[in-house]
mmCIF file as gemmi writes it, N, C-alpha and C atoms, coordinates in Angstrom:
data_model
loop_
_atom_site.group_PDB
_atom_site.id
_atom_site.type_symbol
_atom_site.label_atom_id
_atom_site.label_alt_id
_atom_site.label_comp_id
_atom_site.label_asym_id
_atom_site.label_entity_id
_atom_site.label_seq_id
_atom_site.pdbx_PDB_ins_code
_atom_site.Cartn_x
_atom_site.Cartn_y
_atom_site.Cartn_z
_atom_site.occupancy
_atom_site.B_iso_or_equiv
_atom_site.pdbx_formal_charge
_atom_site.auth_seq_id
_atom_site.auth_asym_id
_atom_site.pdbx_PDB_model_num
ATOM 1 N N . MET Axp A 1 ? 32.798 47.982 1.225 1 0 ? 1 A 1
ATOM 2 C CA . MET Axp A 1 ? 32.922 49.337 2.323 1 0 ? 1 A 1
ATOM 3 C C . MET Axp A 1 ? 32.023 49.596 2.697 1 0 ? 1 A 1
ATOM 4 N N . ILE Axp A 2 ? 32.899 49.882 4.028 1 0 ? 2 A 1
ATOM 5 C CA . ILE Axp A 2 ? 31.985 49.432 5.267 1 0 ? 2 A 1
ATOM 6 C C . ILE Axp A 2 ? 31.199 51.156 5.236 1 0 ? 2 A 1
ATOM 7 N N . VAL Axp A 3 ? 30.019 51.292 5.597 1 0 ? 3 A 1
ATOM 8 C CA . VAL Axp A 3 ? 29.099 51.938 5.389 1 0 ? 3 A 1
ATOM 9 C C . VAL Axp A 3 ? 29.029 52.249 7.015 1 0 ? 3 A 1
ATOM 10 N N . CYS Axp A 4 ? 28.86 51.776 7.789 1 0 ? 4 A 1
ATOM 11 C CA . CYS Axp A 4 ? 27.862 51.929 9.516 1 0 ? 4 A 1
ATOM 12 C C . CYS Axp A 4 ? 29.78 51.064 10.475 1 0 ? 4 A 1
ATOM 13 N N . VAL Axp A 5 ? 30.379 51.953 10.947 1 0 ? 5 A 1
ATOM 14 C CA . VAL Axp A 5 ? 31.24 50.979 11.306 1 0 ? 5 A 1
ATOM 15 C C . VAL Axp A 5 ? 31.06 50.786 13.174 1 0 ? 5 A 1
ATOM 16 N N . CYS Axp A 6 ? 29.471 51.281 13.514 1 0 ? 6 A 1
ATOM 17 C CA . CYS Axp A 6 ? 29.179 51.082 14.394 1 0 ? 6 A 1
ATOM 18 C C . CYS Axp A 6 ? 28.51 49.489 14.527 1 0 ? 6 A 1
ATOM 19 N N . ARG Axp A 7 ? 27.813 49.365 13.647 1 0 ? 7 A 1
ATOM 20 C CA . ARG Axp A 7 ? 27.506 47.979 13.138 1 0 ? 7 A 1
ATOM 21 C C . ARG Axp A 7 ? 27.918 47.378 12.527 1 0 ? 7 A 1
ATOM 22 N N . ARG Axp A 8 ? 28.889 47.65 11.567 1 0 ? 8 A 1
ATOM 23 C CA . ARG Axp A 8 ? 29.57 47.114 11.127 1 0 ? 8 A 1
ATOM 24 C C . ARG Axp A 8 ? 28.748 46.119 9.468 1 0 ? 8 A 1
ATOM 25 N N . VAL Axp A 9 ? 28.13 47.478 8.79 1 0 ? 9 A 1
ATOM 26 C CA . VAL Axp A 9 ? 27.719 47.362 7.884 1 0 ? 9 A 1
ATOM 27 C C . VAL Axp A 9 ? 27.933 47.686 6.582 1 0 ? 9 A 1
ATOM 28 N N . SER Axp A 10 ? 28.3 46.845 5.531 1 0 ? 10 A 1
ATOM 29 C CA . SER Axp A 10 ? 28.991 47.318 4.259 1 0 ? 10 A 1
ATOM 30 C C . SER Axp A 10 ? 27.611 48.016 3.164 1 0 ? 10 A 1
ATOM 31 N N . ASP Axp A 11 ? 28.695 48.905 2.031 1 0 ? 11 A 1
ATOM 32 C CA . ASP Axp A 11 ? 27.453 48.885 0.959 1 0 ? 11 A 1
ATOM 33 C C . ASP Axp A 11 ? 26.614 47.795 0.003 1 0 ? 11 A 1
ATOM 34 N N . ARG Axp A 12 ? 27.5 46.668 0.3 1 0 ? 12 A 1
ATOM 35 C CA . ARG Axp A 12 ? 27.026 45.764 -0.176 1 0 ? 12 A 1
ATOM 36 C C . ARG Axp A 12 ? 25.584 44.795 0.256 1 0 ? 12 A 1
ATOM 37 N N . GLU Axp A 13 ? 25.44 45.173 1.493 1 0 ? 13 A 1
ATOM 38 C CA . GLU Axp A 13 ? 24.671 44.88 1.919 1 0 ? 13 A 1
ATOM 39 C C . GLU Axp A 13 ? 23.454 45.883 2.357 1 0 ? 13 A 1
ATOM 40 N N . ILE Axp A 14 ? 23.683 46.943 2.082 1 0 ? 14 A 1
ATOM 41 C CA . ILE Axp A 14 ? 22.77 47.832 1.668 1 0 ? 14 A 1
ATOM 42 C C . ILE Axp A 14 ? 21.891 47.283 0.706 1 0 ? 14 A 1
ATOM 43 N N . VAL Axp A 15 ? 22.544 47.053 -0.582 1 0 ? 15 A 1
ATOM 44 C CA . VAL Axp A 15 ? 22.465 47.488 -1.611 1 0 ? 15 A 1
ATOM 45 C C . VAL Axp A 15 ? 21.475 46.104 -1.913 1 0 ? 15 A 1
ATOM 46 N N . ARG Axp A 16 ? 22.06 44.69 -1.936 1 0 ? 16 A 1
ATOM 47 C CA . ARG Axp A 16 ? 21.132 43.737 -1.682 1 0 ? 16 A 1
ATOM 48 C C . ARG Axp A 16 ? 19.842 43.638 -1.122 1 0 ? 16 A 1
ATOM 49 N N . HIS Axp A 17 ? 20.197 44.398 0.548 1 0 ? 17 A 1
ATOM 50 C CA . HIS Axp A 17 ? 18.539 44.784 0.865 1 0 ? 17 A 1
ATOM 51 C C . HIS Axp A 17 ? 17.47 45.638 -0.417 1 0 ? 17 A 1
ATOM 52 N N . ALA Axp A 18 ? 18.248 46.618 -0.682 1 0 ? 18 A 1
ATOM 53 C CA . ALA Axp A 18 ? 17.588 47.572 -1.349 1 0 ? 18 A 1
ATOM 54 C C . ALA Axp A 18 ? 17.062 46.875 -2.818 1 0 ? 18 A 1
ATOM 55 N N . ARG Axp A 19 ? 17.706 46.213 -3.176 1 0 ? 19 A 1
ATOM 56 C CA . ARG Axp A 19 ? 17.211 45.41 -4.331 1 0 ? 19 A 1
ATOM 57 C C . ARG Axp A 19 ? 16.201 44.058 -4.525 1 0 ? 19 A 1
ATOM 58 N N . ALA Axp A 20 ? 15.793 43.968 -3.325 1 0 ? 20 A 1
ATOM 59 C CA . ALA Axp A 20 ? 15.44 42.705 -2.648 1 0 ? 20 A 1
ATOM 60 C C . ALA Axp A 20 ? 13.275 43.843 -2.281 1 0 ? 20 A 1
ATOM 61 N N . GLY Axp A 21 ? 13.745 45.303 -2.451 1 0 ? 21 A 1
ATOM 62 C CA . GLY Axp A 21 ? 12.731 46.235 -2.027 1 0 ? 21 A 1
ATOM 63 C C . GLY Axp A 21 ? 12.208 46.502 -1.05 1 0 ? 21 A 1
ATOM 64 N N . MET Axp A 22 ? 13.263 46.222 0.17 1 0 ? 22 A 1
ATOM 65 C CA . MET Axp A 22 ? 13.354 46.929 1.344 1 0 ? 22 A 1
ATOM 66 C C . MET Axp A 22 ? 13.35 48.512 1.471 1 0 ? 22 A 1
ATOM 67 N N . SER Axp A 23 ? 12.967 49.526 2.083 1 0 ? 23 A 1
ATOM 68 C CA . SER Axp A 23 ? 12.774 50.589 2.485 1 0 ? 23 A 1
ATOM 69 C C . SER Axp A 23 ? 13.572 50.854 3.076 1 0 ? 23 A 1
ATOM 70 N N . PHE Axp A 24 ? 14.383 52.111 3.569 1 0 ? 24 A 1
ATOM 71 C CA . PHE Axp A 24 ? 15.473 52.565 4.066 1 0 ? 24 A 1
ATOM 72 C C . PHE Axp A 24 ? 15.177 52.233 5.522 1 0 ? 24 A 1
ATOM 73 N N . ASP Axp A 25 ? 14.154 52.059 5.905 1 0 ? 25 A 1
ATOM 74 C CA . ASP Axp A 25 ? 13.302 52.713 7.744 1 0 ? 25 A 1
ATOM 75 C C . ASP Axp A 25 ? 13.315 50.269 7.615 1 0 ? 25 A 1
ATOM 76 N N . ASP Axp A 26 ? 13.095 49.795 6.425 1 0 ? 26 A 1
ATOM 77 C CA . ASP Axp A 26 ? 13.03 48.577 6.697 1 0 ? 26 A 1
ATOM 78 C C . ASP Axp A 26 ? 14.141 47.99 7.132 1 0 ? 26 A 1
ATOM 79 N N . ILE Axp A 27 ? 15.566 48.526 6.121 1 0 ? 27 A 1
ATOM 80 C CA . ILE Axp A 27 ? 16.777 48.281 6.028 1 0 ? 27 A 1
ATOM 81 C C . ILE Axp A 27 ? 17.459 48.759 7.415 1 0 ? 27 A 1
ATOM 82 N N . GLN Axp A 28 ? 17.328 49.929 7.707 1 0 ? 28 A 1
ATOM 83 C CA . GLN Axp A 28 ? 17.383 50.238 9.25 1 0 ? 28 A 1
ATOM 84 C C . GLN Axp A 28 ? 17.15 49.545 10.19 1 0 ? 28 A 1
ATOM 85 N N . PHE Axp A 29 ? 16.552 49.043 10.06 1 0 ? 29 A 1
ATOM 86 C CA . PHE Axp A 29 ? 15.372 47.889 11.499 1 0 ? 29 A 1
ATOM 87 C C . PHE Axp A 29 ? 16.237 46.523 10.398 1 0 ? 29 A 1
ATOM 88 N N . GLU Axp A 30 ? 16.867 45.731 10.278 1 0 ? 30 A 1
ATOM 89 C CA . GLU Axp A 30 ? 16.982 44.544 9.522 1 0 ? 30 A 1
ATOM 90 C C . GLU Axp A 30 ? 18.553 44.461 9.981 1 0 ? 30 A 1
ATOM 91 N N . LEU Axp A 31 ? 18.822 45.913 9.456 1 0 ? 31 A 1
ATOM 92 C CA . LEU Axp A 31 ? 20.998 45.648 9.777 1 0 ? 31 A 1
ATOM 93 C C . LEU Axp A 31 ? 21.252 46.824 10.71 1 0 ? 31 A 1
ATOM 94 N N . GLY Axp A 32 ? 20.234 47.382 11.687 1 0 ? 32 A 1
ATOM 95 C CA . GLY Axp A 32 ? 21.02 48.373 12.779 1 0 ? 32 A 1
ATOM 96 C C . GLY Axp A 32 ? 21.771 49.731 12.274 1 0 ? 32 A 1
ATOM 97 N N . VAL Axp A 33 ? 22.239 49.639 11.456 1 0 ? 33 A 1
ATOM 98 C CA . VAL Axp A 33 ? 22.226 51.111 10.219 1 0 ? 33 A 1
ATOM 99 C C . VAL Axp A 33 ? 21.513 52.128 10.63 1 0 ? 33 A 1
ATOM 100 N N . ALA Axp A 34 ? 22.644 53.599 10.975 1 0 ? 34 A 1
ATOM 101 C CA . ALA Axp A 34 ? 22.455 54.517 11.411 1 0 ? 34 A 1
ATOM 102 C C . ALA Axp A 34 ? 21.214 54.519 12.724 1 0 ? 34 A 1
ATOM 103 N N . THR Axp A 35 ? 21.888 53.312 13.39 1 0 ? 35 A 1
ATOM 104 C CA . THR Axp A 35 ? 21.294 53.305 14.776 1 0 ? 35 A 1
ATOM 105 C C . THR Axp A 35 ? 21.945 53.679 15.775 1 0 ? 35 A 1
ATOM 106 N N . GLN Axp A 36 ? 22.765 53.644 15.855 1 0 ? 36 A 1
ATOM 107 C CA . GLN Axp A 36 ? 24.021 54.24 17.133 1 0 ? 36 A 1
ATOM 108 C C . GLN Axp A 36 ? 24.461 55.686 17.163 1 0 ? 36 A 1
ATOM 109 N N . CYS Axp A 37 ? 25.476 55.78 16.24 1 0 ? 37 A 1
ATOM 110 C CA . CYS Axp A 37 ? 26.124 57.289 16.345 1 0 ? 37 A 1
ATOM 111 C C . CYS Axp A 37 ? 25.401 58.217 15.399 1 0 ? 37 A 1
ATOM 112 N N . GLY Axp A 38 ? 24.582 57.406 14.145 1 0 ? 38 A 1
ATOM 113 C CA . GLY Axp A 38 ? 23.851 58.407 13.095 1 0 ? 38 A 1
ATOM 114 C C . GLY Axp A 38 ? 25.171 59.38 11.916 1 0 ? 38 A 1
ATOM 115 N N . GLN Axp A 39 ? 25.978 58.263 12.219 1 0 ? 39 A 1
ATOM 116 C CA . GLN Axp A 39 ? 27.366 59.3 11.376 1 0 ? 39 A 1
ATOM 117 C C . GLN Axp A 39 ? 26.945 58.823 9.639 1 0 ? 39 A 1
ATOM 118 N N . CYS Axp A 40 ? 26.453 57.458 9.723 1 0 ? 40 A 1
ATOM 119 C CA . CYS Axp A 40 ? 26.709 57.199 8.843 1 0 ? 40 A 1
ATOM 120 C C . CYS Axp A 40 ? 25.046 57.319 7.466 1 0 ? 40 A 1
ATOM 121 N N . GLU Axp A 41 ? 24.3 57.912 8.039 1 0 ? 41 A 1
ATOM 122 C CA . GLU Axp A 41 ? 23.113 57.507 7.699 1 0 ? 41 A 1
ATOM 123 C C . GLU Axp A 41 ? 22.677 58.178 5.861 1 0 ? 41 A 1
ATOM 124 N N . SER Axp A 42 ? 23.467 59.609 6.009 1 0 ? 42 A 1
ATOM 125 C CA . SER Axp A 42 ? 23.809 59.859 5.073 1 0 ? 42 A 1
ATOM 126 C C . SER Axp A 42 ? 24.24 59.319 3.482 1 0 ? 42 A 1
ATOM 127 N N . CYS Axp A 43 ? 25.532 58.764 3.641 1 0 ? 43 A 1
ATOM 128 C CA . CYS Axp A 43 ? 26.151 57.643 3.113 1 0 ? 43 A 1
ATOM 129 C C . CYS Axp A 43 ? 25.504 56.359 2.969 1 0 ? 43 A 1
ATOM 130 N N . ALA Axp A 44 ? 24.693 56.172 3.816 1 0 ? 44 A 1
ATOM 131 C CA . ALA Axp A 44 ? 23.281 54.783 4.299 1 0 ? 44 A 1
ATOM 132 C C . ALA Axp A 44 ? 22.467 55.249 2.862 1 0 ? 44 A 1
ATOM 133 N N . ARG Axp A 45 ? 21.82 56.404 2.794 1 0 ? 45 A 1
ATOM 134 C CA . ARG Axp A 45 ? 21.037 56.372 2.031 1 0 ? 45 A 1
ATOM 135 C C . ARG Axp A 45 ? 21.111 57.227 0.781 1 0 ? 45 A 1
ATOM 136 N N . GLU Axp A 46 ? 22.583 57.238 0.146 1 0 ? 46 A 1
ATOM 137 C CA . GLU Axp A 46 ? 23.087 58.305 -0.294 1 0 ? 46 A 1
ATOM 138 C C . GLU Axp A 46 ? 23.498 56.437 -1.735 1 0 ? 46 A 1
ATOM 139 N N . VAL Axp A 47 ? 24.071 55.789 -0.929 1 0 ? 47 A 1
ATOM 140 C CA . VAL Axp A 47 ? 24.27 54.03 -1.675 1 0 ? 47 A 1
ATOM 141 C C . VAL Axp A 47 ? 23.011 53.354 -1.613 1 0 ? 47 A 1
ATOM 142 N N . MET Axp A 48 ? 21.668 53.618 -1.152 1 0 ? 48 A 1
ATOM 143 C CA . MET Axp A 48 ? 20.532 53.189 -1.672 1 0 ? 48 A 1
ATOM 144 C C . MET Axp A 48 ? 19.967 53.954 -2.354 1 0 ? 48 A 1
ATOM 145 N N . ALA Axp A 49 ? 20.469 55.162 -2.488 1 0 ? 49 A 1
ATOM 146 C CA . ALA Axp A 49 ? 19.933 55.987 -3.881 1 0 ? 49 A 1
ATOM 147 C C . ALA Axp A 49 ? 20.737 55.744 -5.013 1 0 ? 49 A 1
ATOM 148 N N . GLN Axp A 50 ? 21.65 55.784 -5.306 1 0 ? 50 A 1
ATOM 149 C CA . GLN Axp A 50 ? 22.748 55.032 -6.103 1 0 ? 50 A 1
ATOM 150 C C . GLN Axp A 50 ? 21.912 53.379 -6.797 1 0 ? 50 A 1
ATOM 151 N N . CYS Axp A 51 ? 21.51 52.709 -5.62 1 0 ? 51 A 1
ATOM 152 C CA . CYS Axp A 51 ? 21.419 51.63 -6.17 1 0 ? 51 A 1
ATOM 153 C C . CYS Axp A 51 ? 19.999 51.434 -6.76 1 0 ? 51 A 1
ATOM 154 N N . SER Axp A 52 ? 19.242 52.194 -6.745 1 0 ? 52 A 1
ATOM 155 C CA . SER Axp A 52 ? 17.811 52.193 -7.097 1 0 ? 52 A 1
ATOM 156 C C . SER Axp A 52 ? 18.27 52.936 -8.527 1 0 ? 52 A 1
ATOM 157 N N . ALA Axp A 53 ? 18.432 54.189 -8.511 1 0 ? 53 A 1
ATOM 158 C CA . ALA Axp A 53 ? 18.927 54.508 -9.787 1 0 ? 53 A 1
ATOM 159 C C . ALA Axp A 53 ? 19.681 53.743 -10.623 1 0 ? 53 A 1
ATOM 160 N N . HIS Axp A 54 ? 20.272 53.126 -9.999 1 0 ? 54 A 1
ATOM 161 C CA . HIS Axp A 54 ? 21.2 52.708 -11.616 1 0 ? 54 A 1
ATOM 162 C C . HIS Axp A 54 ? 20.401 51.138 -11.811 1 0 ? 54 A 1
ATOM 163 N N . HIS Axp A 55 ? 19.442 50.672 -10.799 1 0 ? 55 A 1
ATOM 164 C CA . HIS Axp A 55 ? 19.051 48.994 -11.197 1 0 ? 55 A 1
ATOM 165 C C . HIS Axp A 55 ? 17.573 49.253 -10.897 1 0 ? 55 A 1
ATOM 166 N N . PRO Axp A 56 ? 16.546 50.064 -11.589 1 0 ? 56 A 1
ATOM 167 C CA . PRO Axp A 56 ? 15.206 50.202 -10.779 1 0 ? 56 A 1
ATOM 168 C C . PRO Axp A 56 ? 14.786 48.764 -10.465 1 0 ? 56 A 1
ATOM 169 N N . VAL Axp A 57 ? 13.644 48.759 -9.529 1 0 ? 57 A 1
ATOM 170 C CA . VAL Axp A 57 ? 13.196 47.353 -9.429 1 0 ? 57 A 1
ATOM 171 C C . VAL Axp A 57 ? 11.894 47.459 -9.884 1 0 ? 57 A 1
ATOM 172 N N . ALA Axp A 58 ? 11.418 46.553 -11.123 1 0 ? 58 A 1
ATOM 173 C CA . ALA Axp A 58 ? 10.257 46.632 -11.863 1 0 ? 58 A 1
ATOM 174 C C . ALA Axp A 58 ? 8.672 46.466 -10.611 1 0 ? 58 A 1
ATOM 175 N N . ALA Axp A 59 ? 7.977 46.855 -10.939 1 0 ? 59 A 1
ATOM 176 C CA . ALA Axp A 59 ? 6.929 46.668 -10.209 1 0 ? 59 A 1
ATOM 177 C C . ALA Axp A 59 ? 6.252 45.024 -10.404 1 0 ? 59 A 1
ATOM 178 N N . LEU Axp A 60 ? 5.985 44.282 -9.668 1 0 ? 60 A 1
ATOM 179 C CA . LEU Axp A 60 ? 5.298 43.197 -9.523 1 0 ? 60 A 1
ATOM 180 C C . LEU Axp A 60 ? 3.464 43.004 -9.913 1 0 ? 60 A 1
ATOM 181 N N . HIS Axp A 61 ? 3.117 42.487 -11.019 1 0 ? 61 A 1
ATOM 182 C CA . HIS Axp A 61 ? 1.907 42.722 -11.392 1 0 ? 61 A 1
ATOM 183 C C . HIS Axp A 61 ? 1.675 41.634 -11.431 1 0 ? 61 A 1
ATOM 184 N N . TYR Axp A 62 ? 0.919 40.915 -10.974 1 0 ? 62 A 1
ATOM 185 C CA . TYR Axp A 62 ? 0.675 39.406 -11.476 1 0 ? 62 A 1
ATOM 186 C C . TYR Axp A 62 ? -0.359 39.219 -10.683 1 0 ? 62 A 1
ATOM 187 N N . ASP Axp A 63 ? -1.351 38.425 -11.556 1 0 ? 63 A 1
ATOM 188 C CA . ASP Axp A 63 ? -2.731 37.322 -11.224 1 0 ? 63 A 1
ATOM 189 C C . ASP Axp A 63 ? -3.189 36.052 -10.398 1 0 ? 63 A 1
ATOM 190 N N . THR Axp A 64 ? -2.906 36.692 -8.642 1 0 ? 64 A 1
ATOM 191 C CA . THR Axp A 64 ? -2.829 36.09 -8.039 1 0 ? 64 A 1
ATOM 192 C C . THR Axp A 64 ? -3.852 34.688 -8.028 1 0 ? 64 A 1
ATOM 193 N N . SER Axp A 65 ? -5.157 34.907 -8.756 1 0 ? 65 A 1
ATOM 194 C CA . SER Axp A 65 ? -6.293 33.712 -8.772 1 0 ? 65 A 1
ATOM 195 C C . SER Axp A 65 ? -5.355 32.202 -9.913 1 0 ? 65 A 1
ATOM 196 N N . VAL Axp A 66 ? -4.568 32.963 -10.474 1 0 ? 66 A 1
ATOM 197 C CA . VAL Axp A 66 ? -4.198 31.661 -11.49 1 0 ? 66 A 1
ATOM 198 C C . VAL Axp A 66 ? -2.206 31.19 -10.761 1 0 ? 66 A 1
ATOM 199 N N . VAL Axp A 67 ? -2.29 30.252 -10.701 1 0 ? 67 A 1
ATOM 200 C CA . VAL Axp A 67 ? -0.776 29.981 -10.002 1 0 ? 67 A 1
ATOM 201 C C . VAL Axp A 67 ? -0.463 28.674 -11.483 1 0 ? 67 A 1
ATOM 202 N N . GLN Axp A 68 ? 0.787 28.835 -12.154 1 0 ? 68 A 1
ATOM 203 C CA . GLN Axp A 68 ? 1.37 27.95 -12.724 1 0 ? 68 A 1
ATOM 204 C C . GLN Axp A 68 ? 2.676 27.235 -11.98 1 0 ? 68 A 1
ATOM 205 N N . LEU Axp A 69 ? 2.346 26.029 -11.778 1 0 ? 69 A 1
ATOM 206 C CA . LEU Axp A 69 ? 3.176 25.204 -10.994 1 0 ? 69 A 1
ATOM 207 C C . LEU Axp A 69 ? 4.129 24.362 -12.525 1 0 ? 69 A 1
ATOM 208 N N . ALA Axp A 70 ? 5.186 23.934 -11.715 1 0 ? 70 A 1
ATOM 209 C CA . ALA Axp A 70 ? 6.406 23.264 -12.945 1 0 ? 70 A 1
ATOM 210 C C . ALA Axp A 70 ? 6.042 22.21 -12.759 1 0 ? 70 A 1
ATOM 211 N N . PRO Axp A 71 ? 6.314 21.696 -14.582 1 0 ? 71 A 1
ATOM 212 C CA . PRO Axp A 71 ? 5.865 19.994 -14.363 1 0 ? 71 A 1
ATOM 213 C C . PRO Axp A 71 ? 6.032 19.108 -13.515 1 0 ? 71 A 1
ATOM 214 N N . SER Axp A 72 ? 7.336 19.405 -13.227 1 0 ? 72 A 1
ATOM 215 C CA . SER Axp A 72 ? 7.747 18.535 -12.202 1 0 ? 72 A 1
ATOM 216 C C . SER Axp A 72 ? 6.717 18.142 -10.771 1 0 ? 72 A 1
ATOM 217 N N . ILE Axp A 73 ? 5.89 19.675 -10.685 1 0 ? 73 A 1
ATOM 218 C CA . ILE Axp A 73 ? 5.208 19.181 -9.799 1 0 ? 73 A 1
ATOM 219 C C . ILE Axp A 73 ? 3.646 18.628 -10.282 1 0 ? 73 A 1
ATOM 220 N N . ARG Axp A 74 ? 3.603 19.407 -11.134 1 0 ? 74 A 1
ATOM 221 C CA . ARG Axp A 74 ? 2.108 18.793 -11.477 1 0 ? 74 A 1
ATOM 222 C C . ARG Axp A 74 ? 1.738 17.347 -11.368 1 0 ? 74 A 1
ATOM 223 N N . GLU Axp A 75 ? 3.122 16.778 -11.799 1 0 ? 75 A 1
ATOM 224 C CA . GLU Axp A 75 ? 3.225 15.576 -12.355 1 0 ? 75 A 1
ATOM 225 C C . GLU Axp A 75 ? 3.691 14.257 -11.532 1 0 ? 75 A 1
ATOM 226 N N . SER Axp A 76 ? 3.371 14.945 -10.304 1 0 ? 76 A 1
ATOM 227 C CA . SER Axp A 76 ? 3.782 14.566 -8.899 1 0 ? 76 A 1
ATOM 228 C C . SER Axp A 76 ? 2.99 14.225 -8.352 1 0 ? 76 A 1
ATOM 229 N N . ALA Axp A 77 ? 3.05 13.018 -7.225 1 0 ? 77 A 1
ATOM 230 C CA . ALA Axp A 77 ? 1.781 12.254 -7.17 1 0 ? 77 A 1
ATOM 231 C C . ALA Axp A 77 ? 1.674 12.675 -5.255 1 0 ? 77 A 1
ATOM 232 N N . ALA Axp A 78 ? 2.696 13.46 -5.258 1 0 ? 78 A 1
ATOM 233 C CA . ALA Axp A 78 ? 2.111 14.456 -3.718 1 0 ? 78 A 1
ATOM 234 C C . ALA Axp A 78 ? 1.383 15.619 -4.165 1 0 ? 78 A 1
ATOM 235 N N . TRP Axp A 79 ? 1.068 16.004 -5.366 1 0 ? 79 A 1
ATOM 236 C CA . TRP Axp A 79 ? -0.226 16.707 -5.783 1 0 ? 79 A 1
ATOM 237 C C . TRP Axp A 79 ? -1.197 16.649 -6.317 1 0 ? 79 A 1
ATOM 238 N N . PRO Axp A 80 ? -2.321 16.247 -5.55 1 0 ? 80 A 1
ATOM 239 C CA . PRO Axp A 80 ? -3.438 16.344 -6.843 1 0 ? 80 A 1
ATOM 240 C C . PRO Axp A 80 ? -3.871 16.667 -7.418 1 0 ? 80 A 1
ATOM 241 N N . THR Axp A 81 ? -3.709 16.194 -8.847 1 0 ? 81 A 1
ATOM 242 C CA . THR Axp A 81 ? -4.584 16.966 -9.7 1 0 ? 81 A 1
ATOM 243 C C . THR Axp A 81 ? -5.71 17.179 -10.414 1 0 ? 81 A 1
ATOM 244 N N . SER Axp A 82 ? -6.494 16.005 -9.656 1 0 ? 82 A 1
ATOM 245 C CA . SER Axp A 82 ? -8.439 16.153 -9.592 1 0 ? 82 A 1
ATOM 246 C C . SER Axp A 82 ? -8.712 16.193 -8.182 1 0 ? 82 A 1
ATOM 247 N N . SER Axp A 83 ? -10.513 16.947 -8.777 1 0 ? 83 A 1
ATOM 248 C CA . SER Axp A 83 ? -10.744 17.031 -7.498 1 0 ? 83 A 1
ATOM 249 C C . SER Axp A 83 ? -11.22 15.45 -6.498 1 0 ? 83 A 1
ATOM 250 N N . SER Axp A 84 ? -11.344 14.65 -7.681 1 0 ? 84 A 1
ATOM 251 C CA . SER Axp A 84 ? -11.929 13.278 -7.258 1 0 ? 84 A 1
ATOM 252 C C . SER Axp A 84 ? -10.658 12.72 -5.977 1 0 ? 84 A 1
ATOM 253 N N . SER Axp A 85 ? -9.43 13.283 -6.477 1 0 ? 85 A 1
ATOM 254 C CA . SER Axp A 85 ? -8.253 12.933 -5.448 1 0 ? 85 A 1
ATOM 255 C C . SER Axp A 85 ? -8.381 13.484 -4.204 1 0 ? 85 A 1
ATOM 256 N N . ALA Axp A 86 ? -8.528 14.288 -3.69 1 0 ? 86 A 1
ATOM 257 C CA . ALA Axp A 86 ? -8.4 15.259 -2.597 1 0 ? 86 A 1
ATOM 258 C C . ALA Axp A 86 ? -9.398 14.633 -1.534 1 0 ? 86 A 1
ATOM 259 N N . PRO Axp A 87 ? -8.616 15.11 -0.486 1 0 ? 87 A 1
ATOM 260 C CA . PRO Axp A 87 ? -9.34 14.599 1.163 1 0 ? 87 A 1
ATOM 261 C C . PRO Axp A 87 ? -11.159 15.273 0.936 1 0 ? 87 A 1
ATOM 262 N N . ALA Axp A 88 ? -11.361 14.432 2.323 1 0 ? 88 A 1
ATOM 263 C CA . ALA Axp A 88 ? -12.566 14.593 2.095 1 0 ? 88 A 1
ATOM 264 C C . ALA Axp A 88 ? -12.406 15.381 3.512 1 0 ? 88 A 1
């Protein structure tokens, strides 16, 4: 369904961006929703709220000091695995 007629933004686009972790302000900037006449803002916010309520996004917690590479990358000649093969 088209939520924003002025910018031709659908509910699916809003949901996709919301599930990617974007805030309403981010979505507004990216898609232009509710930036022209403003009549769609309440509907766009409702679509976003429903998306958050039905499919909560889990917070990502990870240790940035530990990076696990896929075996195909670890075994690749393009990825040096020892300190002796590192460029000087």
